[in-house]
N, CA, C and O atoms as CSV, one atom per row, in Angstrom:
chain,resi,resn,atom,element,x,y,z
A,1,LEU,N,N,-13.130,7.952,-9.589
A,1,LEU,CA,C,-12.124,7.445,-10.508
A,1,LEU,C,C,-12.296,8.059,-11.894
A,1,LEU,O,O,-13.413,8.365,-12.314
A,2,PRO,N,N,-11.191,8.235,-12.593
A,2,PRO,CA,C,-11.300,8.708,-13.972
A,2,PRO,C,C,-11.983,7.649,-14.850
A,2,PRO,O,O,-11.921,6.457,-14.546
A,3,ASP,N,N,-12.623,8.077,-15.916
A,3,ASP,CA,C,-13.231,7.141,-16.859
A,3,ASP,C,C,-12.171,6.165,-17.362
A,3,ASP,O,O,-11.074,6.569,-17.749
A,4,GLY,N,N,-12.507,4.885,-17.354
A,4,GLY,CA,C,-11.606,3.862,-17.854
A,4,GLY,C,C,-10.619,3.329,-16.838
A,4,GLY,O,O,-9.844,2.427,-17.156
A,5,ALA,N,N,-10.622,3.862,-15.614
A,5,ALA,CA,C,-9.686,3.401,-14.583
A,5,ALA,C,C,-10.109,2.037,-14.056
A,5,ALA,O,O,-11.293,1.698,-14.035
A,6,THR,N,N,-9.116,1.264,-13.631
A,6,THR,CA,C,-9.348,-0.048,-13.042
A,6,THR,C,C,-8.748,-0.070,-11.647
A,6,THR,O,O,-7.561,0.205,-11.477
A,7,VAL,N,N,-9.557,-0.395,-10.649
A,7,VAL,CA,C,-9.049,-0.525,-9.277
A,7,VAL,C,C,-8.171,-1.770,-9.228
A,7,VAL,O,O,-8.598,-2.858,-9.613
A,8,ILE,N,N,-6.936,-1.601,-8.749
A,8,ILE,CA,C,-6.002,-2.734,-8.673
A,8,ILE,C,C,-5.624,-3.093,-7.236
A,8,ILE,O,O,-4.941,-4.089,-7.001
A,9,ALA,N,N,-6.074,-2.269,-6.269
A,9,ALA,CA,C,-5.850,-2.590,-4.855
A,9,ALA,C,C,-6.920,-1.901,-4.034
A,9,ALA,O,O,-7.312,-0.767,-4.311
A,10,ARG,N,N,-7.384,-2.613,-3.014
A,10,ARG,CA,C,-8.395,-2.056,-2.106
A,10,ARG,C,C,-8.286,-2.772,-0.771
A,10,ARG,O,O,-7.657,-3.825,-0.666
A,11,SER,N,N,-8.903,-2.192,0.240
A,11,SER,CA,C,-8.982,-2.838,1.544
A,11,SER,C,C,-10.335,-2.477,2.147
A,11,SER,O,O,-11.110,-1.728,1.552
A,12,SER,N,N,-10.607,-3.008,3.315
A,12,SER,CA,C,-11.895,-2.734,3.951
A,12,SER,C,C,-12.047,-1.267,4.323
A,12,SER,O,O,-13.171,-0.769,4.385
A,13,HIS,N,N,-10.949,-0.561,4.572
A,13,HIS,CA,C,-11.042,0.854,4.947
A,13,HIS,C,C,-10.612,1.802,3.829
A,13,HIS,O,O,-10.632,3.020,4.010
A,14,CYS,N,N,-10.225,1.255,2.676
A,14,CYS,CA,C,-9.800,2.088,1.548
A,14,CYS,C,C,-10.278,1.419,0.254
A,14,CYS,O,O,-9.576,0.569,-0.294
A,15,PRO,N,N,-11.459,1.791,-0.235
A,15,PRO,CA,C,-12.014,1.104,-1.395
A,15,PRO,C,C,-11.218,1.298,-2.691
A,15,PRO,O,O,-11.356,0.507,-3.625
A,16,VAL,N,N,-10.394,2.337,-2.752
A,16,VAL,CA,C,-9.537,2.549,-3.913
A,16,VAL,C,C,-8.127,2.840,-3.402
A,16,VAL,O,O,-7.737,3.998,-3.252
A,17,ALA,N,N,-7.375,1.785,-3.138
A,17,ALA,CA,C,-6.001,1.946,-2.655
A,17,ALA,C,C,-5.035,2.182,-3.806
A,17,ALA,O,O,-3.977,2.785,-3.623
A,18,ALA,N,N,-5.400,1.703,-4.997
A,18,ALA,CA,C,-4.579,1.932,-6.194
A,18,ALA,C,C,-5.452,1.689,-7.415
A,18,ALA,O,O,-6.392,0.894,-7.393
A,19,TYR,N,N,-5.108,2.403,-8.479
A,19,TYR,CA,C,-5.798,2.140,-9.736
A,19,TYR,C,C,-4.840,2.341,-10.903
A,19,TYR,O,O,-3.817,3.016,-10.790
A,20,SER,N,N,-5.204,1.739,-12.016
A,20,SER,CA,C,-4.441,1.936,-13.242
A,20,SER,C,C,-5.373,2.538,-14.283
A,20,SER,O,O,-6.593,2.387,-14.225
A,21,LEU,N,N,-4.757,3.222,-15.231
A,21,LEU,CA,C,-5.497,3.836,-16.324
A,21,LEU,C,C,-4.664,3.597,-17.583
A,21,LEU,O,O,-3.649,4.258,-17.804
A,22,GLY,N,N,-5.101,2.657,-18.390
A,22,GLY,CA,C,-4.307,2.288,-19.549
A,22,GLY,C,C,-3.027,1.605,-19.111
A,22,GLY,O,O,-2.969,0.997,-18.042
A,23,ASP,N,N,-1.999,1.709,-19.945
A,23,ASP,CA,C,-0.741,1.036,-19.612
A,23,ASP,C,C,0.337,2.016,-19.176
A,23,ASP,O,O,1.504,1.637,-19.080
A,24,ARG,N,N,-0.027,3.276,-18.907
A,24,ARG,CA,C,0.973,4.278,-18.526
A,24,ARG,C,C,0.675,5.004,-17.221
A,24,ARG,O,O,1.503,5.788,-16.759
A,25,VAL,N,N,-0.477,4.766,-16.619
A,25,VAL,CA,C,-0.835,5.497,-15.403
A,25,VAL,C,C,-1.124,4.519,-14.272
A,25,VAL,O,O,-1.936,3.605,-14.416
A,26,VAL,N,N,-0.451,4.723,-13.152
A,26,VAL,CA,C,-0.722,3.976,-11.928
A,26,VAL,C,C,-0.782,4.998,-10.797
A,26,VAL,O,O,0.121,5.821,-10.647
A,27,ALA,N,N,-1.834,4.943,-10.015
A,27,ALA,CA,C,-1.977,5.845,-8.875
A,27,ALA,C,C,-2.149,5.006,-7.615
A,27,ALA,O,O,-2.922,4.048,-7.596
A,28,VAL,N,N,-1.425,5.372,-6.568
A,28,VAL,CA,C,-1.509,4.627,-5.318
A,28,VAL,C,C,-1.825,5.565,-4.162
A,28,VAL,O,O,-1.328,6.690,-4.106
A,29,GLN,N,N,-2.650,5.094,-3.250
A,29,GLN,CA,C,-3.006,5.845,-2.053
A,29,GLN,C,C,-1.949,5.630,-0.971
A,29,GLN,O,O,-1.622,6.544,-0.214
A,30,ALA,N,N,-1.433,4.431,-0.913
A,30,ALA,CA,C,-0.469,4.066,0.135
A,30,ALA,C,C,0.931,4.552,-0.217
A,30,ALA,O,O,1.134,5.203,-1.241
A,31,HIS,N,N,1.868,4.236,0.619
A,31,HIS,CA,C,3.274,4.565,0.397
A,31,HIS,C,C,4.050,3.267,0.236
A,31,HIS,O,O,4.529,2.705,1.221
A,32,PRO,N,N,4.178,2.782,-1.000
A,32,PRO,CA,C,4.862,1.494,-1.189
A,32,PRO,C,C,6.333,1.524,-0.812
A,32,PRO,O,O,6.959,0.474,-0.669
A,33,GLU,N,N,6.888,2.712,-0.652
A,33,GLU,CA,C,8.304,2.812,-0.267
A,33,GLU,C,C,8.515,2.603,1.233
A,33,GLU,O,O,9.652,2.454,1.679
A,34,PHE,N,N,7.440,2.591,2.009
A,34,PHE,CA,C,7.558,2.403,3.461
A,34,PHE,C,C,7.911,0.956,3.770
A,34,PHE,O,O,7.293,0.031,3.242
A,35,THR,N,N,8.897,0.766,4.618
A,35,THR,CA,C,9.251,-0.577,5.085
A,35,THR,C,C,8.298,-0.966,6.210
A,35,THR,O,O,7.652,-0.100,6.801
A,36,PRO,N,N,8.203,-2.269,6.514
A,36,PRO,CA,C,7.377,-2.672,7.653
A,36,PRO,C,C,7.812,-1.989,8.962
A,36,PRO,O,O,6.966,-1.635,9.782
A,37,ALA,N,N,9.116,-1.806,9.158
A,37,ALA,CA,C,9.597,-1.162,10.392
A,37,ALA,C,C,9.142,0.291,10.462
A,37,ALA,O,O,8.687,0.745,11.512
A,38,LEU,N,N,9.258,1.020,9.368
A,38,LEU,CA,C,8.809,2.409,9.349
A,38,LEU,C,C,7.302,2.487,9.560
A,38,LEU,O,O,6.817,3.341,10.302
A,39,THR,N,N,6.572,1.602,8.910
A,39,THR,CA,C,5.120,1.576,9.072
A,39,THR,C,C,4.751,1.325,10.531
A,39,THR,O,O,3.868,1.989,11.074
A,40,ARG,N,N,5.425,0.370,11.164
A,40,ARG,CA,C,5.174,0.064,12.579
A,40,ARG,C,C,5.437,1.287,13.447
A,40,ARG,O,O,4.644,1.599,14.335
A,41,ASP,N,N,6.543,1.981,13.197
A,41,ASP,CA,C,6.874,3.175,13.979
A,41,ASP,C,C,5.826,4.274,13.798
A,41,ASP,O,O,5.413,4.905,14.771
A,42,LEU,N,N,5.400,4.502,12.564
A,42,LEU,CA,C,4.392,5.537,12.310
A,42,LEU,C,C,3.066,5.212,12.976
A,42,LEU,O,O,2.420,6.092,13.545
A,43,ILE,N,N,2.659,3.955,12.907
A,43,ILE,CA,C,1.401,3.556,13.547
A,43,ILE,C,C,1.506,3.726,15.051
A,43,ILE,O,O,0.560,4.190,15.687
A,44,THR,N,N,2.631,3.361,15.624
A,44,THR,CA,C,2.824,3.478,17.070
A,44,THR,C,C,2.762,4.940,17.509
A,44,THR,O,O,2.099,5.271,18.492
A,45,VAL,N,N,3.448,5.802,16.783
A,45,VAL,CA,C,3.462,7.229,17.135
A,45,VAL,C,C,2.088,7.861,16.951
A,45,VAL,O,O,1.703,8.741,17.721
A,46,ARG,N,N,1.347,7.421,15.938
A,46,ARG,CA,C,0.042,8.022,15.622
A,46,ARG,C,C,-1.125,7.167,16.102
A,46,ARG,O,O,-2.245,7.326,15.619
A,47,HIS,N,N,-0.881,6.276,17.031
A,47,HIS,CA,C,-1.877,5.318,17.513
A,47,HIS,C,C,-3.193,5.992,17.882
A,47,HIS,O,O,-4.251,5.557,17.428
A,48,ASP,N,N,-3.148,7.029,18.684
A,48,ASP,CA,C,-4.383,7.687,19.130
A,48,ASP,C,C,-5.083,8.418,17.994
A,48,ASP,O,O,-6.313,8.438,17.931
A,49,LEU,N,N,-4.318,9.010,17.106
A,49,LEU,CA,C,-4.889,9.720,15.962
A,49,LEU,C,C,-5.592,8.748,15.007
A,49,LEU,O,O,-6.675,9.035,14.496
A,50,ILE,N,N,-4.964,7.608,14.779
A,50,ILE,CA,C,-5.528,6.593,13.885
A,50,ILE,C,C,-6.756,5.950,14.510
A,50,ILE,O,O,-7.728,5.645,13.819
A,51,GLY,N,N,-6.707,5.750,15.804
A,51,GLY,CA,C,-7.773,5.036,16.505
A,51,GLY,C,C,-7.279,3.655,16.886
A,51,GLY,O,O,-6.648,2.961,16.089
A,52,ALA,N,N,-7.575,3.270,18.107
A,52,ALA,CA,C,-7.031,2.025,18.655
A,52,ALA,C,C,-7.404,0.802,17.824
A,52,ALA,O,O,-6.547,-0.044,17.571
A,53,ASP,N,N,-8.651,0.685,17.394
A,53,ASP,CA,C,-9.065,-0.511,16.655
A,53,ASP,C,C,-8.273,-0.691,15.367
A,53,ASP,O,O,-7.765,-1.779,15.097
A,54,VAL,N,N,-8.167,0.369,14.573
A,54,VAL,CA,C,-7.464,0.289,13.291
A,54,VAL,C,C,-5.963,0.133,13.518
A,54,VAL,O,O,-5.315,-0.686,12.866
A,55,ALA,N,N,-5.410,0.919,14.441
A,55,ALA,CA,C,-3.969,0.855,14.712
A,55,ALA,C,C,-3.570,-0.519,15.235
A,55,ALA,O,O,-2.582,-1.095,14.778
A,56,ASP,N,N,-4.326,-1.044,16.184
A,56,ASP,CA,C,-3.993,-2.354,16.745
A,56,ASP,C,C,-4.100,-3.463,15.695
A,56,ASP,O,O,-3.280,-4.381,15.678
A,57,ALA,N,N,-5.111,-3.382,14.816
A,57,ALA,CA,C,-5.249,-4.378,13.752
A,57,ALA,C,C,-4.058,-4.305,12.796
A,57,ALA,O,O,-3.546,-5.336,12.362
A,58,ALA,N,N,-3.623,-3.102,12.471
A,58,ALA,CA,C,-2.468,-2.936,11.588
A,58,ALA,C,C,-1.198,-3.461,12.247
A,58,ALA,O,O,-0.393,-4.128,11.597
A,59,LEU,N,N,-1.017,-3.169,13.516
A,59,LEU,CA,C,0.160,-3.674,14.232
A,59,LEU,C,C,0.139,-5.193,14.310
A,59,LEU,O,O,1.187,-5.831,14.211
A,60,ASP,N,N,-1.049,-5.783,14.487
A,60,ASP,CA,C,-1.155,-7.243,14.490
A,60,ASP,C,C,-0.708,-7.822,13.151
A,60,ASP,O,O,0.003,-8.827,13.113
A,61,LEU,N,N,-1.122,-7.190,12.055
A,61,LEU,CA,C,-0.689,-7.653,10.731
A,61,LEU,C,C,0.824,-7.574,10.582
A,61,LEU,O,O,1.445,-8.462,9.998
A,62,LEU,N,N,1.414,-6.502,11.116
A,62,LEU,CA,C,2.863,-6.347,11.011
A,62,LEU,C,C,3.617,-7.348,11.871
A,62,LEU,O,O,4.807,-7.573,11.654
A,63,ARG,N,N,2.945,-7.951,12.845
A,63,ARG,CA,C,3.560,-8.998,13.661
A,63,ARG,C,C,3.467,-10.366,12.982
A,63,ARG,O,O,4.131,-11.319,13.390
A,64,ASP,N,N,2.632,-10.450,11.941
A,64,ASP,CA,C,2.416,-11.695,11.215
A,64,ASP,C,C,3.498,-11.834,10.142
A,64,ASP,O,O,3.463,-11.140,9.126
A,65,ALA,N,N,4.443,-12.720,10.369
A,65,ALA,CA,C,5.581,-12.871,9.457
A,65,ALA,C,C,5.134,-13.199,8.037
A,65,ALA,O,O,5.740,-12.719,7.079
A,66,LYS,N,N,4.088,-14.003,7.883
A,66,LYS,CA,C,3.606,-14.348,6.544
A,66,LYS,C,C,3.078,-13.113,5.825
A,66,LYS,O,O,3.317,-12.940,4.630
A,67,ALA,N,N,2.366,-12.259,6.539
A,67,ALA,CA,C,1.829,-11.042,5.920
A,67,ALA,C,C,2.959,-10.099,5.512
A,67,ALA,O,O,2.927,-9.519,4.427
A,68,VAL,N,N,3.950,-9.951,6.379
A,68,VAL,CA,C,5.078,-9.064,6.080
A,68,VAL,C,C,5.896,-9.632,4.926
A,68,VAL,O,O,6.335,-8.883,4.053
A,69,ASP,N,N,6.106,-10.946,4.912
A,69,ASP,CA,C,6.866,-11.570,3.828
A,69,ASP,C,C,6.144,-11.444,2.487
A,69,ASP,O,O,6.778,-11.485,1.432
A,70,ALA,N,N,4.812,-11.290,2.528
A,70,ALA,CA,C,4.037,-11.160,1.292
A,70,ALA,C,C,4.269,-9.809,0.619
A,70,ALA,O,O,3.932,-9.633,-0.552
A,71,ILE,N,N,4.837,-8.867,1.343
A,71,ILE,CA,C,5.147,-7.553,0.769
A,71,ILE,C,C,6.447,-7.701,-0.019
A,71,ILE,O,O,7.528,-7.812,0.559
A,72,ASP,N,N,6.328,-7.700,-1.310
A,72,ASP,CA,C,7.496,-7.903,-2.170
A,72,ASP,C,C,7.921,-6.566,-2.750
A,72,ASP,O,O,7.504,-6.189,-3.846
A,73,GLY,N,N,8.754,-5.853,-2.006
A,73,GLY,CA,C,9.189,-4.522,-2.403
A,73,GLY,C,C,9.974,-4.507,-3.694
A,73,GLY,O,O,9.862,-3.565,-4.479
A,74,VAL,N,N,10.774,-5.546,-3.926
A,74,VAL,CA,C,11.562,-5.600,-5.157
A,74,VAL,C,C,10.631,-5.748,-6.357
A,74,VAL,O,O,10.810,-5.069,-7.368
A,75,ALA,N,N,9.648,-6.624,-6.254
A,75,ALA,CA,C,8.696,-6.804,-7.357
A,75,ALA,C,C,7.907,-5.524,-7.594
A,75,ALA,O,O,7.653,-5.148,-8.738
A,76,LEU,N,N,7.526,-4.868,-6.531
A,76,LEU,CA,C,6.787,-3.609,-6.657
A,76,LEU,C,C,7.646,-2.542,-7.327
A,76,LEU,O,O,7.165,-1.819,-8.199
A,77,ALA,N,N,8.899,-2.440,-6.931
A,77,ALA,CA,C,9.806,-1.464,-7.547
A,77,ALA,C,C,10.008,-1.751,-9.032
A,77,ALA,O,O,10.034,-0.831,-9.849
A,78,ARG,N,N,10.150,-3.018,-9.374
A,78,ARG,CA,C,10.315,-3.385,-10.794
A,78,ARG,C,C,9.062,-3.022,-11.592
A,78,ARG,O,O,9.152,-2.534,-12.719
A,79,TRP,N,N,7.903,-3.264,-10.999
A,79,TRP,CA,C,6.646,-2.963,-11.686
A,79,TRP,C,C,6.523,-1.461,-11.938
A,79,TRP,O,O,6.207,-1.043,-13.051
A,80,PHE,N,N,6.771,-0.647,-10.904
A,80,PHE,CA,C,6.723,0.805,-11.084
A,80,PHE,C,C,7.749,1.275,-12.114
A,80,PHE,O,O,7.452,2.134,-12.944
A,81,THR,N,N,8.937,0.718,-12.057
A,81,THR,CA,C,9.975,1.100,-13.020
A,81,THR,C,C,9.532,0.770,-14.442
A,81,THR,O,O,9.724,1.570,-15.358
A,82,ALA,N,N,8.948,-0.395,-14.624
A,82,ALA,CA,C,8.483,-0.774,-15.959
A,82,ALA,C,C,7.403,0.176,-16.457
A,82,ALA,O,O,7.427,0.584,-17.618
A,83,VAL,N,N,6.472,0.527,-15.610
A,83,VAL,CA,C,5.407,1.454,-16.020
A,83,VAL,C,C,5.984,2.818,-16.369
A,83,VAL,O,O,5.587,3.430,-17.360
A,84,LEU,N,N,6.909,3.287,-15.563
A,84,LEU,CA,C,7.437,4.639,-15.757
A,84,LEU,C,C,8.444,4.755,-16.895
A,84,LEU,O,O,8.697,5.854,-17.388
A,85,THR,N,N,9.014,3.645,-17.310
A,85,THR,CA,C,10.056,3.739,-18.341
A,85,THR,C,C,9.636,3.168,-19.684
A,85,THR,O,O,10.455,3.094,-20.600
A,86,GLN,N,N,8.397,2.769,-19.820
A,86,GLN,CA,C,7.917,2.275,-21.122
A,86,GLN,C,C,7.976,3.408,-22.136
A,86,GLN,O,O,7.699,4.562,-21.811
A,87,PRO,N,N,8.339,3.066,-23.366
A,87,PRO,CA,C,8.348,4.105,-24.415
A,87,PRO,C,C,6.942,4.546,-24.782
A,87,PRO,O,O,6.770,5.409,-25.643
């Protein structure tokens, strides 16, 4: 990480999923523009490449309505827009 960066998202398999640096820089490892349906399709197609344990766990999460509902794409888009358009 760059000096002064703050980790703002992580998971068990990705210790730095996103970080911020000051009030103008946000870096993300994931693809926040991916919908749950697209994510499900990509995991299914790449199941063997990803590995059964990780792929199956991800697919299980995508079957969990509460987990999918927790993904607030509108809030995420507003947050990115605010960061990118600040004077």
